C-alpha positions, 0 to 999 in steps of 0.5 A: 493486477493479481486475481482475487482468490490467489495467494498474496506474494510474500515480501520482507520490506523495511518501514520508515523506522527500518523495521522489516515487515513480512506478510506472514507476520500479519497472518490472522488479520486482514491487510489493506496493502496500498501501493502508491507512487511517491512520498509527498506528492499531492495524490499520494499524500491525500491517499496516505492521510485518508488511511491515517484518518480512517485508521481507527475504524480499520483497526476496529475491524481487525485489519492493518494498513501497509503502504508501499512505494519505491521510496527509501526508508529515509524518505518514508521516515520524513513522510510518515512524521510530517503527516503523522501516519499511524501505520507502516510505510514500506520501502521497496526501492528495488521494486521486488514487491511492486513487481510481485504485486503487478503494479510496476508498469509502463506509464505514459506522460507527456509523450514519454514512456517510463516505468512507475507504480500504478496506484493499486490497493489489495485487501488480503484476508486472514489466510493470506488470500487476495479478497479484493483488488482495485487498480488505478484507484482515486486517492481521495476515495481509496481509503473509504472503499477499502474500509467498506470492503472490510464489511 
């Protein structure tokens, strides 16, 4: 996990509509950047929908929400439409941002070792500095904790 107080890595990733988002375009706003494993899985859906539910309060505090997974633009489009997500979900099938943010890790499940995304949330301040970082977050608690971290 990246350290609090360090500059957040740059990225340029397409959202569910194919629009490319960069961290620099959000300069001047706080950014809640949450990394999740896969569209339409129970935990990831719960987490994303929780952010959707709290989105009005988050934007009132001058912040934006960006979700990132290794899924494709097409997968994200279906996911965002199905759950009426009001924020961009960014496609990173090449793992560039996942690796830059140190969330692409070795995982063990049922005796097998695979590479995958460790559910992690970063809060990035208006200047692009990481001001909060939480790893292995719980899907149902993460949106509330991120809202609290905004102050």
